[in-house]
N, C-alpha and C positions, 0 to 999 in steps of 0.2 A: 518497603515491600519487595521481597525477592531481590534486593540489591539495586532497585531502581530509584532514581531521584524523582522529585516532583516534576521536573522538566521532561524527563524521559517518559513518565506516565502520561503527561499531557500530549506530547508529540505522538505517542502511540495511539491515543484516542483520536487525534486529528487524522492521522493516516489510516487508522482502522475504519473511521467513518467514510473516508474517501474510498477505501477498498470495498466497503459495503455498497456504496453507490455504484461503483464500477461493476461489482458482481450482479446487482439487480439489473443494471442497464444491459450487461452482456447476456444475461439470461432472457430478458424480455425481447431483445433484438436478435438473439441467436448468433451473437458475435463471440467467438471463442477467445479472441485476444483480450477483450475487456473482462470476460469472465475469469480467465487465468490471472490477469493482472490484479483483479479484485481479491482472488484467493491468496495470491502471493502477498499482497499488502496486508491482509489480515493475518496471515501465517507468520510472516517474518517478524512481526512485532512481538510474538511469543518467545523468540529466540535471541533477540538483540536487546541488551539492557543499557547501552551507552547512548546518551542523548545525541552525540555527534553521528554515530553510526545509524541511529534511527532516522535522523534527518536525511542523511545521504541515501540510505536504502529507500526511504519513503519517497524522496524526490525522483530517484531513478525509476522506481516502479510506477509512480504517478505519471511520469512523462513517457514511459514505454509505449503505450498505445498510440499516443500522438506522434511520436517519432516513427514508429513502425508504419503508421498509415501514411505519413508524409513521404518516406523514402522507399518503401517497399510495396 
């Protein structure tokens, strides 16, 4: 499907689900960082087709709010 392997599709679903959770949390709590991270997690998965890059981008965007909160 669109040049994606089964693994890439599964990883996209995992990180897309995390992004949906971040988006809902950010919207309910009024936290822009979580809202933006959720949107980016959902959006990036439409443009990246390689399993390795999906994992790298997904992990970075998943950890972004935690790192930002801890250090800034």
